[in-house]
RONU-287947 format. One record per residue: x, z, y of N, C-alpha, C in turn. Coordinates in steps of 0.05 Angstrom, whole numbers, plus 5000, padded with zeros to 4 digits. Last residue first. Layout:
REM RONU-287947
XZYXZYXZY/...
This chain:
REM RONU-287947
233651346773234651606765234151656735/230950886785233650856775234751116764/226251076808226150936782228950916769/228251276856226951456837226851336809/230150816879232051026873230851216852/225350546887227350426870229350636861/222950896923221650856897223750746878/226350836967226051096955224951076926/225550296978228250386971228050646956/220150306993221050156970223750236960/220550617039218950707017219750566991/223650277072224650547065223250657040/220049847075222749807063223850077054/215650077100215349967073218049937060/217950207149216950417132216650317103/219149697168221349877163220450107145/213949487173215849367154218149557148/212149827213210849837187212649717166/215349667255215649947245214349967218/213549137261216349187254216649467243/208249217276208849067252211649127243/208949477325207649617303208349487276/211349067354212849317350211649467326/207248697354209848627343211448877336/203248957381202848887353205548827339/205748987432205049227417204749177388/205848447446208448597443207948847427/200548337452202048197431204648347425/
């Protein structure tokens, strides 16, 4: 269960960073 939690958190972080990058690209 701990492993899944860690994976879930890292995936969320990746999605957040990806979304931020996309937003910055659109804003340019």
